[in-house]
C-alpha positions, 0 to 999 in steps of 0.5 A: 500500500502506497504511503503519502509523504508527510508535509515536512518531508516535502518541505525538507526535500524542497529546501535540500534541492534548492540548496544543492541546485539553486532551483525548486523544480524537480531534478531531471530523472534518469530512465530509458529515453523515449524512443516511440513518442518522439516529436517526429512521431507526434508530428506524423500523428497530427498530420494524419489527423489533419488529412483525415480526422475520421481515421481510426487510431488503430489505422494510424498505429498500423501506418506508423508502425507503433502501438495503438496505446502510443497513438492514444497517448499522443492524441490525448496527452500531447495533442489535447484531442479526443474522439467524438461520435458522429451524430445524425440530424435532420437534413433541412434545405433552405426551402424547408427552413423557410417553410418551417419559419413561416409555419412556426409563426402561424402556429404561434398565432394559433397558440395565442388563441387556444393556449397549449391546454386546448390542443389535442396532439395525435400520432401513430406508432408501431409496437412490437412484442419484443422487449424495449431497450434503451441502449443508453440507459439500460444498465446492469450492475455486476462484478463482470459481464460473465456474472450476469445471467444470460436472460438479463444480459441479452435482449432477444431480437427476431426478424419481422416480430409480431406488431400492432399499429397504435393511434392515440391523442393527448390533451392537458385535461386528458387523453383519448383511448388507444386505437389498434389497427388490425394486423395487415390493414393499411390506414388510408383516408377511409379507414382513418376516418371510420376507425379513428376520426369519427368514433374518437373525435366526436366522442371527445367533442362531447367529453370536453363539454363543448369547449373549443379545442385544436386538433393536430395531426402529422403529415401521413398519407391518410391525414392529408387527402382532401376528403380527410381535411374536409371531414375535419373542417366540418365535424370538429371545432378546429384543426391544423391543416396540412399546409400549416403544420411544420415539416419534419417536426417531431420535436413539436409533438409530445407524442413523438418526443415523450409519450410513446417512449414512456409508454413503450418502456412500461408496456414492453419492459418484458417481451410478450408472447403474442399481440393480445398480451401486448395490447393488454399491457398498452391499455393497462399502462 
């Protein structure tokens, strides 16, 4: 076990060093001279990074014929750099950016009339019977990976698992019921109106006691046809037309950035044996 030097020992050595050398800096230490991490190698690593910052440290080590660990030390300790993961973002052309700006101003005017409390946000999501996995936050505490049971350590995945499409909407004052789309069925303008809009929104209009609310929906093919837009205009207090909702904007819909992920984490904490079990769990949560 290493012992920390006492303070007076540090003082005595510093005084002795000053009396002998006239300096308080540490004496030059003896030892094997550095033969790998030299100024020449450091310059070569810096040049490799300048020419291609995406080049891996292992490839640089192979090209320079030095160890991977030596390259890591040069990059971190001598060049003051570190590696970063690349990130994916929505590509926004200047046309889309202009459209988002114009429509954002229109949405702000609508919010001034209704307030956030009276906006019904809606969305669809495909749920599978497989266990949900958050790659960033799902962790297991153990002494080693070998000490973790396989049923805890591994999350099974198969090709084309059983799944169900779910539609739902939320208001500050409450939520709609979950609507499950039959397996294999495609949502078009007719099925969207008959399965979702007519039973859910008409019932909701009664539920809010005649209060005016603003209905939001995305830009899915079933949402944008003229017949769908005409039905909404005739049967509900107000809605955001297809030409007013911002394109590529999941960050504006709490169903996208919050509700679905929370529901999936709870309802799919464990894998389900079939779709009916999945549906029951979704309803319960």
